[in-house]
C-alpha angles and dihedrals in degrees: 000000000000114000123200127184119187127195095333117183133180131175129192107196106300094345117096100209097175122021117191095320120184121188134170121194116186125221113262091021137112105222119192125219106200131180145113125284110292093019090126100255099126091043089057096050093042087057089052092047095046100247090112129031118226122235091219144343137080131269120203126186112196089345096307119115113236137181111221110189102155142028088250089058091051092049089049090054092047103259120131131177130209105205126215087246103037115240099233142128106255096192091058129077127259089257093050093051092047088056093055112117096012111138113249091006092160091067100035118118108247089210089060092048092048086051091050095044091050091049093053094043091052092048091060096032091243111162107210136152108226093208096048117112108252091222089065093056127095119251089257093053089046089055089050093053090050093046090055091048093050093047087048089057092054104262114177098173115045119195114204110197113202086320097171096062112114101358130117123255091251091051090049090053091051092049093048090047089052091050090051091050092050088052094049086055091059097258119129123234125204109203112196112195147138093210114102093196095057095046090051093047096048114022137083094202141358139216116201125210130196127178091348098309136098109248099168146017116183142149125262136282099051128164120259090235089058095047093046090051090054097043099048103016088234147052120279123226115198114229116252121224114208103229096221120134122214123221097232115102113226103173132023123182119185124190094334122182120192122191129187112168109309091341117105130176128182128204114186096189138349126173117184119191130216113278092014126136117211118188119208111209132191147092117307108278098020095121105278092114093051091054090051090048093049091053091047092053090243091115131031126219122245088224138357140055137279130199130184116192088343098307121120107243098168108144096349117143125266095258090058089060091049091051086050090059100259118152127190126197111188122203097234095074100181098040101040109006106044135021116247113229094030125104128232089256092055092049090052088050091050090055091045117087106237125240105247107308101338138069115247093228093173092053096043090048088057089049092049093051089049092049092048091053094042094049095035094232115183096226142069130253090259094048115117111237094234085063093063124090118250091259091053092045090056088047089054091048090054091046090058094052110105122245123257110033129184096196126017116195117193135182112208093332091195106029110143093007123128121238096267096049089045091055092046094050091052090047088059094044094050089051088055089052092050087057093054101268115142117215132204114183137171120214138169089210106091093190087058091049092052097043099053111024127095090196134011132215114198123206122201133163095336094313126108128209124223114256111283127200109247089226088067095056141073128198089250093052091046091054093051091053091052086052088059107272093122094150092100120140113192117201088249092055090046093050093049090053094050 
């Protein structure tokens, strides 16, 4: 199905999210929509899919003008959207989620639905248990369930909104194969992303947005330099971390055992120095988060000892860790890092000790405006955090961290962020390190681990490697270790044992 958007505009208060945007997606093609966080990509596709109403502009499907006001309107016209966080029902089974939205579903034969599900799943080589609870699936598997549901409802244009965030490499391959199959069937796919490599790998053509406007439309492949110039209007230089380790010790773990259900990991010894960055590499759920939560005081070890700046913190409560200069930044910004419904100003007020019994709203407003300027947050003091883009939510989280910090613990510090926001985040983190802050972070991006870590700890199948100097690693070797080949002795380790 051919999709045409002409002169679409949308404003939220003082923010012009879309400004006279035009886009054409040919039938049988995969069309990329590229731009930094907050460029207006998600607003545009939410208008097309009926989640947001446009202020002005025309929409045409196969040359026929349409008026899409609700997601139900979009579905009737053959437009479906896979959101970055799938819109499903976690307590229900895969089969029950697949049936959502089907007309007359109360009287539909479950056997017929099962047959249809398996036919579609086989077509795309999706391995899914129809009786499994959706809440127990990975993000990639939940995406697969939603794609099959949308196709069963007759979708001819599928919108993929940042679909490669938080999924494994094999799940990304399966997703891309499915998108190519749909295009070969004459359907159109709109691929919203900020990742240059994904757009170049999958798409036939790309439209680039910046600050709510279209700034380029070109065929794929395109050079990274060309796309970066369009996205940001300038060249980007990566921050450089001086690999100098200070003598002070920030963190010590001795004979630690961590347990969560049937999952156990053991760390015989770990010493982290002031200003050091330690990357935690491994597949999602391999124990990296447990280590971060232990060091933050959110989880206690079954055995062992933990010291921060020479003070024994074993089994001390979470507030004691805060008072010791420990900061924690979770990956799920809106569920664990920020409070939906509250403004940036209200978040700053929550982090500011009150004067007596009352909140100093005037003083906290000044601090909020200073934080917005310093961290370049694209929002105002009265902007609710759920209205911010992913990059600006991360900037807000960083702005709320106290200064100074002895130990900063981060889950996926740049997940879902565009190149510019990623570089900006690491500039802030490196500045923290130069001030003496020690950072432990987990990431699924091996290049990020290699670029910014001083040492790396690898988690694989319940086993944990010794810390390895990043100079002794390559991305390929790191990938092999994550896959289970932890028996790696670097020259530095061999020398230390001699």
